[in-house]
C-alpha positions as CSV (number, residue, x, y, z in Angstrom):
1,M,0.0,0.0,-0.1
2,M,1.3,3.4,-0.8
3,Q,1.8,5.4,2.4
4,R,2.2,9.1,2.8
5,R,5.8,10.0,2.1
6,E,7.7,13.1,1.1
7,F,9.7,12.5,-1.3
8,G,-14.3,-1.3,-30.7
9,K,-19.3,-8.6,-39.6
10,L,-20.4,-11.5,-38.4
11,L,-18.8,-14.5,-40.4
12,V,-20.8,-17.7,-40.9
13,Y,-19.0,-20.8,-41.7
14,A,-19.1,-24.4,-41.4
15,V,-17.0,-26.0,-38.6
16,S,-16.0,-29.7,-38.7
17,P,-16.1,-31.6,-35.5
18,G,-13.1,-30.5,-33.4
19,L,-12.2,-27.5,-35.6
20,L,-11.9,-24.3,-33.7
21,P,-13.1,-21.0,-34.9
22,G,-10.3,-18.7,-36.2
23,V,-8.7,-16.0,-34.1
24,G,-9.8,-12.6,-35.1
25,R,-13.3,-13.5,-36.2
26,T,-16.8,-13.4,-34.4
27,Q,-18.0,-17.0,-34.5
28,T,-21.2,-18.5,-35.5
29,C,-21.8,-22.1,-36.1
30,I,-24.2,-23.8,-38.5
31,S,-26.9,-25.6,-36.7
32,T,-25.8,-29.2,-36.7
33,T,-24.2,-31.5,-34.2
34,Y,-20.7,-31.4,-33.1
35,D,-19.4,-34.5,-31.3
36,K,-17.2,-34.1,-28.3
37,T,-13.7,-33.2,-29.1
38,P,-10.6,-34.9,-27.7
39,A,-9.8,-31.7,-25.9
40,E,-13.1,-31.5,-24.2
41,T,-12.7,-35.2,-23.2
42,A,-9.3,-34.5,-21.8
43,A,-10.6,-31.5,-19.9
44,K,-13.6,-33.4,-18.7
45,A,-15.9,-30.7,-20.0
46,N,-19.6,-31.0,-19.6
47,V,-21.2,-30.5,-23.0
48,V,-24.8,-29.6,-22.7
49,D,-25.8,-28.4,-26.2
50,F,-24.1,-30.4,-29.1
51,T,-25.6,-28.1,-31.7
52,R,-23.2,-25.3,-30.6
53,C,-19.5,-25.5,-31.9
54,P,-16.7,-26.2,-29.7
55,G,-15.6,-23.0,-27.7
56,D,-19.1,-21.5,-27.6
57,W,-19.9,-20.8,-23.9
58,R,-23.5,-22.0,-24.5
59,R,-22.2,-25.5,-25.6
60,Y,-21.2,-25.9,-21.9
61,G,-24.6,-24.6,-20.4
62,A,-23.9,-20.8,-20.2
63,D,-27.1,-18.8,-19.9
64,P,-27.1,-15.7,-22.1
65,S,-30.2,-14.5,-20.3
66,G,-28.5,-14.0,-16.9
67,G,-31.0,-16.2,-15.1
68,T,-28.5,-18.8,-13.9
69,D,-24.8,-19.0,-13.1
70,S,-22.4,-19.4,-16.1
71,T,-19.1,-19.7,-14.2
72,A,-18.7,-23.5,-14.8
73,A,-19.7,-23.3,-18.5
74,I,-17.3,-20.4,-19.3
75,Q,-14.5,-22.2,-17.4
76,A,-15.2,-25.4,-19.3
77,A,-15.0,-23.5,-22.6
78,C,-11.6,-22.1,-21.6
79,N,-10.2,-25.4,-20.4
80,S,-10.9,-27.2,-23.8
81,N,-10.5,-24.6,-26.5
82,S,-8.0,-22.2,-27.8
83,V,-10.9,-19.8,-28.5
84,A,-13.6,-19.6,-25.8
85,F,-16.4,-17.3,-27.1
86,D,-19.9,-15.8,-26.9
87,A,-21.3,-16.1,-30.4
88,V,-24.6,-14.1,-30.0
89,G,-24.2,-11.7,-26.9
90,G,-26.1,-11.8,-23.7
91,T,-25.6,-11.3,-20.0
92,Y,-23.8,-13.9,-18.2
93,L,-23.5,-14.4,-14.3
94,V,-20.3,-15.5,-12.8
95,S,-19.7,-16.1,-9.1
96,A,-16.2,-17.3,-8.8
97,P,-12.8,-16.5,-10.6
98,I,-12.6,-17.9,-14.1
99,D,-8.9,-19.2,-14.5
100,I,-7.7,-18.9,-18.2
101,P,-5.0,-21.2,-19.4
102,S,-2.2,-20.4,-21.6
103,N,-2.7,-19.7,-25.3
104,V,-6.5,-19.3,-24.9
105,T,-8.4,-16.2,-26.2
106,L,-11.7,-15.4,-24.3
107,R,-13.9,-13.4,-26.6
108,G,-17.1,-11.7,-26.4
109,A,-19.6,-11.0,-29.4
110,S,-18.8,-7.4,-29.0
111,T,-18.1,-5.0,-26.2
112,G,-21.7,-3.8,-26.2
113,A,-23.3,-7.3,-26.8
114,T,-21.6,-9.6,-24.2
115,R,-21.8,-8.6,-20.6
116,V,-20.3,-10.6,-17.6
117,N,-21.7,-9.6,-14.3
118,C,-20.2,-10.6,-11.0
119,S,-21.8,-9.8,-7.7
120,D,-18.8,-10.7,-5.5
121,G,-16.7,-7.6,-5.3
122,G,-14.0,-9.5,-3.5
123,I,-12.6,-11.5,-6.3
124,S,-10.9,-11.3,-9.6
125,V,-13.4,-12.2,-12.5
126,F,-10.9,-13.4,-14.9
127,K,-7.6,-14.7,-13.6
128,V,-4.5,-15.5,-15.6
129,S,-1.8,-17.2,-13.3
130,G,1.5,-18.4,-14.5
131,A,0.3,-18.4,-18.1
132,S,1.2,-17.0,-21.4
133,G,-0.4,-16.0,-24.7
134,V,-3.9,-15.1,-23.1
135,T,-6.3,-12.6,-24.8
136,I,-9.4,-11.2,-23.2
137,E,-11.4,-9.1,-25.5
138,K,-14.7,-7.6,-26.7
139,M,-17.0,-7.7,-23.6
140,K,-18.2,-5.7,-20.7
141,I,-17.2,-6.9,-17.2
142,S,-19.4,-5.5,-14.3
143,V,-18.7,-5.9,-10.7
144,T,-21.8,-5.2,-8.9
145,G,-20.9,-6.1,-5.3
146,A,-19.1,-3.9,-3.0
147,S,-15.9,-5.0,-1.0
148,Q,-13.0,-3.6,1.0
149,N,-10.7,-6.4,-0.3
150,A,-7.5,-5.2,-2.0
151,H,-5.6,-7.0,-4.6
152,T,-8.5,-8.0,-6.8
153,G,-9.3,-6.9,-10.4
154,A,-11.9,-7.5,-13.1
155,V,-9.0,-8.9,-15.0
156,E,-5.8,-10.2,-13.2
157,F,-2.6,-11.2,-14.9
158,R,-0.4,-12.8,-12.2
159,N,3.1,-14.1,-13.0
160,S,2.2,-14.3,-16.6
161,T,3.6,-12.9,-19.9
162,Q,2.5,-11.9,-23.3
163,C,-1.2,-11.5,-22.2
164,T,-3.6,-8.9,-23.4
165,C,-6.8,-7.2,-22.4
166,N,-8.3,-5.5,-25.4
167,D,-11.6,-3.7,-26.4
168,C,-13.3,-4.3,-23.1
169,E,-15.5,-2.2,-20.9
170,I,-14.8,-2.6,-17.2
171,T,-17.1,-1.1,-14.5
172,G,-18.0,-1.2,-10.9
173,C,-14.5,-2.5,-9.5
174,N,-13.5,-2.1,-5.9
175,W,-9.8,-2.2,-6.2
176,C,-8.6,-2.6,-9.8
177,G,-9.9,-3.0,-13.3
178,V,-6.9,-4.6,-14.8
179,W,-4.1,-5.9,-12.4
180,M,-0.6,-6.9,-13.7
181,L,1.3,-8.6,-10.8
182,D,4.8,-9.9,-11.5
183,S,3.9,-10.0,-15.2
184,T,5.9,-9.1,-18.2
185,Y,5.1,-8.1,-21.8
186,C,1.4,-7.9,-21.1
187,S,-0.8,-5.1,-22.7
188,V,-4.0,-3.3,-21.9
189,D,-5.3,-1.4,-25.0
190,R,-8.6,0.3,-26.0
191,C,-10.4,-0.4,-22.8
192,Y,-13.1,1.7,-21.1
193,F,-13.0,1.9,-17.3
194,H,-15.8,3.7,-15.6
195,D,-18.0,4.0,-12.4
196,F,-15.8,2.2,-10.0
197,Q,-16.7,1.7,-6.3
198,G,-13.1,2.6,-5.4
199,S,-13.0,3.5,-1.7
200,V,-10.1,0.9,-1.2
201,H,-6.7,2.2,-0.6
202,D,-4.6,2.7,-3.8
203,S,-7.6,1.4,-6.1
204,A,-6.8,2.1,-9.7
205,N,-8.3,1.6,-13.1
206,I,-5.0,-0.2,-14.2
207,S,-2.3,-1.3,-11.8
208,I,1.2,-2.5,-12.7
209,Y,2.6,-4.0,-9.5
210,N,5.7,-5.7,-8.0
211,Q,8.3,-7.1,-10.6
212,S,6.3,-6.2,-13.6
213,H,8.2,-5.0,-16.6
214,H,7.9,-4.3,-20.3
215,N,4.1,-4.1,-20.2
216,S,2.1,-1.5,-22.2
217,V,-1.1,0.5,-21.3
218,T,-2.2,2.2,-24.3
219,N,-5.3,4.1,-25.8
220,N,-7.5,3.4,-22.8
221,R,-10.3,5.6,-21.3
222,C,-9.8,5.7,-17.6
223,L,-12.9,7.2,-15.9
224,G,-13.2,5.0,-12.9
225,G,-13.2,7.6,-10.4
226,S,-11.3,5.5,-7.8
227,W,-8.1,6.5,-6.1
228,H,-5.8,6.5,-9.2
229,G,-6.2,6.3,-13.0
230,I,-3.1,4.3,-13.8
231,M,-0.7,3.1,-11.2
232,I,2.8,1.7,-11.3
233,Q,3.8,0.7,-7.7
234,D,6.4,-1.0,-5.7
235,P,4.3,-1.6,-2.5
236,Y,7.3,-1.3,0.0
237,N,8.6,-4.8,-0.8
238,H,11.8,-3.8,-2.6
239,S,10.3,-4.7,-6.1
240,L,11.0,-2.6,-9.2
241,P,8.3,-2.6,-11.9
242,S,10.3,-1.3,-14.9
243,N,10.3,-0.5,-18.5
244,N,6.5,-0.2,-18.7
245,L,4.8,2.1,-21.2
246,I,1.8,4.2,-20.4
247,A,0.9,6.1,-23.7
248,N,-2.2,7.8,-25.2
249,N,-4.7,7.2,-22.5
250,T,-7.4,9.5,-21.4
251,V,-7.7,9.9,-17.6
252,G,-10.7,11.6,-16.1
253,Q,-11.7,12.3,-12.5
254,H,-10.0,10.4,-9.8
255,Q,-9.5,11.0,-6.1
256,A,-5.6,10.7,-5.7
257,Y,-3.6,10.9,-8.9
258,G,-4.2,10.6,-12.6
259,L,-1.0,8.7,-13.4
260,L,1.1,7.4,-10.4
261,V,4.7,6.1,-10.4
262,Y,5.5,5.2,-6.8
263,L,8.7,3.3,-6.3
264,P,10.2,3.7,-2.7
265,S,12.9,1.0,-3.2
266,P,16.1,2.2,-4.7
267,G,16.8,1.5,-8.4
268,D,16.3,2.7,-11.9
269,T,13.2,1.5,-13.6
270,F,12.8,3.6,-16.8
271,N,9.1,3.6,-17.1
272,R,7.6,6.0,-19.7
273,L,4.5,8.2,-19.6
274,I,4.0,9.5,-23.1
275,G,1.1,11.4,-24.7
276,N,-1.5,11.0,-22.2
277,S,-4.4,13.3,-21.3
278,V,-5.2,13.7,-17.5
279,E,-7.7,16.0,-16.0
280,N,-9.9,16.7,-13.0
281,I,-7.9,14.9,-10.3
282,Q,-9.4,15.9,-6.9
283,G,-6.8,15.3,-4.2
284,T,-9.6,14.3,-1.6
285,V,-7.6,11.4,-0.1
286,L,-4.2,11.0,1.8
287,N,-5.4,13.8,4.0
288,G,-6.0,16.0,1.2
289,E,-2.4,16.3,0.2
290,S,-2.7,14.1,-3.1
291,G,-4.2,15.4,-6.3
292,A,-1.3,15.7,-8.8
293,G,-2.2,15.0,-12.3
294,I,1.0,13.0,-12.7
295,Y,3.1,12.1,-9.7
296,I,6.4,10.4,-9.8
297,A,7.9,9.5,-6.4
298,G,10.5,7.6,-4.7
299,H,14.2,6.2,-4.9
300,G,13.1,3.7,-7.7
301,A,11.9,6.3,-10.2
302,G,15.4,6.8,-11.9
303,G,15.1,6.9,-15.7
304,T,11.5,7.8,-15.8
305,E,10.4,9.8,-18.9
306,V,7.3,12.0,-18.7
307,A,6.8,13.4,-22.1
308,R,4.1,15.2,-24.2
309,N,1.3,14.8,-21.7
310,T,-1.6,17.2,-21.3
311,V,-2.6,18.0,-17.7
312,R,-5.4,20.3,-16.6
313,S,-7.7,20.9,-13.7
314,C,-5.7,18.9,-11.0
315,C,-5.3,19.5,-7.3
316,V,-8.9,20.6,-7.5
317,R,-9.6,20.0,-3.7
318,T,-5.9,19.6,-2.5
319,T,-5.2,21.3,0.9
320,G,-1.7,20.3,1.9
321,R,1.7,20.2,0.2
322,S,3.6,17.4,1.6
323,L,3.0,14.9,-1.3
324,A,4.1,17.3,-3.9
325,P,0.7,18.4,-5.3
326,A,1.3,20.0,-8.8
327,G,0.1,19.4,-12.5
328,I,3.3,17.1,-12.4
329,G,4.9,16.3,-9.2
330,I,8.5,14.8,-8.9
331,N,9.4,13.9,-5.4
332,G,12.3,11.9,-3.8
333,I,14.7,11.2,-6.6
334,Q,18.2,10.0,-5.6
335,A,21.4,11.5,-6.5
336,T,22.7,8.0,-7.9
337,A,19.4,7.7,-10.1
338,A,19.5,7.6,-13.8
339,P,18.4,10.8,-15.4
340,L,14.7,11.6,-15.1
341,S,13.0,13.8,-17.8
342,V,9.8,15.9,-18.0
343,T,9.6,17.3,-21.5
344,G,7.1,18.8,-23.9
345,N,4.1,18.6,-21.5
346,T,1.3,21.0,-21.3
347,I,-0.1,22.1,-18.0
348,L,-3.3,24.0,-17.9
349,D,-6.1,25.2,-15.5
350,V,-4.6,24.0,-12.3
351,P,-6.6,26.0,-9.8
352,A,-4.2,25.8,-6.9
353,H,-0.5,24.6,-6.3
354,D,2.3,24.5,-9.0
355,G,2.3,23.5,-12.5
356,I,5.5,21.3,-12.3
357,L,7.1,20.7,-8.9
358,V,10.4,19.0,-8.2
359,V,10.8,18.6,-4.6
360,S,13.2,16.8,-2.0
361,S,15.3,15.3,-5.0
362,Q,19.0,15.1,-5.6
363,G,19.1,13.1,-8.9
364,P,19.7,14.4,-12.3
365,I,16.4,15.8,-13.5
366,T,15.5,17.8,-16.8
367,V,12.3,19.9,-17.0
368,S,12.4,21.0,-20.6
369,G,10.1,22.3,-23.4
370,N,7.1,22.3,-21.3
371,T,4.2,24.8,-21.5
372,V,2.7,25.7,-18.1
373,T,-0.1,28.2,-17.6
374,L,-1.5,29.0,-14.2
375,P,-5.0,30.5,-14.2
376,R,-6.3,33.6,-12.3
377,G,-6.6,33.0,-8.7
378,N,-3.7,30.5,-8.4
379,S,-0.9,32.3,-6.6
380,A,1.5,29.3,-6.8
381,T,4.3,28.9,-9.3
382,P,4.4,27.4,-12.8
383,I,7.7,25.7,-12.3
384,D,9.1,25.1,-8.9
385,V,12.4,23.4,-7.8
386,S,12.3,22.9,-4.1
387,A,14.9,21.6,-1.9
388,S,16.4,19.8,-5.0
389,S,19.7,19.8,-6.6
390,N,21.0,18.7,-10.2
391,V,18.0,20.1,-12.0
392,T,18.0,21.6,-15.5
393,V,15.1,23.9,-16.4
394,S,15.3,24.8,-20.0
395,G,13.3,25.9,-23.0
396,N,9.9,26.1,-21.0
397,T,7.2,28.7,-21.4
398,A,5.9,29.5,-18.0
399,S,2.9,31.9,-17.7
400,R,0.5,33.2,-15.0
401,D,-2.2,35.7,-14.8
402,P,-0.7,39.2,-15.0
403,E,-3.0,40.3,-12.1
404,I,-1.7,37.7,-9.7
405,A,1.8,38.7,-8.3
406,G,4.2,35.9,-8.3
407,R,7.2,34.1,-9.7
408,C,7.2,32.0,-13.0
409,I,10.3,29.9,-12.0
410,F,11.2,29.6,-8.3
411,V,14.2,27.8,-7.0
412,F,13.8,27.4,-3.3
413,A,16.3,26.2,-0.5
414,N,14.5,25.8,2.8
415,A,17.1,24.8,5.4
416,I,19.2,22.6,3.1
417,A,22.0,23.2,0.6
418,V,21.0,22.9,-3.0
419,S,23.4,23.2,-6.0
420,N,23.8,22.6,-9.7
421,I,20.6,24.3,-10.9
422,S,20.5,25.5,-14.5
423,V,17.7,27.8,-15.7
424,V,18.2,28.7,-19.4
425,D,16.3,29.8,-22.6
426,N,12.9,29.9,-20.8
427,Q,10.0,32.2,-21.7
428,C,8.3,33.7,-18.7
429,N,5.1,35.7,-18.9
430,G,4.0,37.1,-15.6
431,S,3.2,40.1,-13.7
432,D,4.7,43.2,-12.1
433,Y,6.9,41.0,-9.9
434,V,10.3,39.1,-10.0
435,Q,9.7,36.1,-12.5
436,I,12.8,34.0,-11.7
437,E,13.9,33.8,-8.3
438,F,16.6,31.9,-6.4
439,L,15.9,31.9,-2.6
440,P,17.5,30.2,0.5
441,T,15.7,30.4,3.7
442,A,16.2,29.0,7.3
443,G,19.8,28.2,6.9
444,G,19.5,26.9,3.5
445,S,22.0,27.7,0.6
446,I,22.2,27.7,-3.2
447,S,25.3,27.4,-5.1
448,N,26.5,26.7,-8.7
449,I,23.8,28.4,-10.6
450,V,23.4,29.0,-14.3
451,C,20.8,31.5,-15.3
452,R,21.2,32.5,-19.0
453,N,19.2,33.7,-22.0
454,N,15.8,33.7,-20.3
455,T,13.1,36.2,-21.5
456,C,10.7,37.6,-19.0
457,R,7.6,39.7,-20.1
458,G,4.9,41.5,-18.4
459,V,7.1,42.9,-15.6
460,G,5.8,46.5,-16.2
461,V,8.0,49.0,-14.5
462,N,10.0,46.4,-12.4
463,S,13.1,45.8,-14.6
464,N,14.5,43.5,-11.7
465,C,12.8,40.4,-13.2
466,I,15.6,38.0,-11.9
467,R,16.4,37.9,-8.2
468,M,19.2,35.9,-6.4
469,T,19.5,35.9,-2.6
470,G,22.7,34.4,-1.1
471,V,23.7,32.5,-4.2
472,R,27.3,31.3,-4.5
473,G,28.9,30.6,-7.9
474,A,26.2,32.1,-10.3
475,D,26.7,32.3,-14.0
476,V,24.1,34.9,-15.1
477,A,24.1,36.3,-18.7
478,G,21.9,37.1,-21.6
479,N,18.5,37.4,-19.9
480,E,15.9,40.0,-20.9
481,C,13.2,41.9,-18.9
482,L,10.6,43.0,-21.3
483,P,7.1,44.5,-21.1
484,A,4.1,42.4,-22.0
485,A,3.8,41.6,-25.7
């Protein structure tokens, strides 16, 4: 568990006895009789309707009316076929986890036609354990029962590899929609998550957990409303989920974080968050100190890439600052970490707190090419580097409402020594106030600073647009203080 820490044509074709429907097609069998296949015999599958071809859930007694339990029937289809499918659509009730063996495709008729309902909120509906080559696709999975049981998902990939969940709609979950635990080279693509019951700690639409690596989460709509949209986490057991890709997802309202990379154990993980859209993150849990659109935290976050994301309307109800609330928050990176980069992101409409915040970090961090605009009423800072060293802030556009007095870029050392900060080639659009400031307080110090070729506009009569207090070893040149364009 995360703790508070600083830092979407039907084809009709004949099927011979024992011939399985081809992958990638919607299956319909001609009405005739299909003898029991050797695979069904080996799996001791109970065939109820011999007019249905092998793999059709109804062949084994599944009830598409939703009147009786279909758990055993769907399980039998999975146990004895490489494609287990719903041919016509319907609502199917399940009451226990369905275990899917290796190299099996579990397929609905379509996302809108096939509905799998489970009233037990404390179990994983479809479970893949120690398997490979599993595909789950084209169905709606609904969890209707409430539970405080963590570590369950509508789909669970556990210690598995090369498994996929595609084109599914997942709703009602209590802890997780798709959970990847100690799994590799798995993917979640084009799925829609919404209306979760997520009051459980660290609930998420999609979770990449423990020693999970080289997984991809792409093109999903994450509107579950639980704690997090998409989470990569080491739950304090010295695991390092690494080399995972989170790309081109849409993340809507959630309680804690939109995208979370939380890795307290030391190490470099090289996870990538690319081209996602995140908005409306509330910050109502963790004592009101959460709420970042994207939050990267912990000693294991070395090598993380945060690029070309759009973040808006985050920290909506955040009240405290200890968990680095911001559009993008970076917290607790070690000096020995591989370089972490925050590049080409757009941050808009954050009603309170900073646009980009780097805090309590000593590792090499680059904040470059971002566009950060704070709205009227937000007196925080577009780009804030606080209690951190070895940070480069370059080529950004940082803007704030001209009627709100405040900085555009702020380097702050509160009671500690910070060094090696580079602020170069940035565009600052602010108010009649100092726009780039380096400030130590309470015994802190700042040294080895480069502040070059920045352009500050909107300073009115104040020509002192850059201010340094108690800075040692400063290279300052080529900066401009200009009136608003």
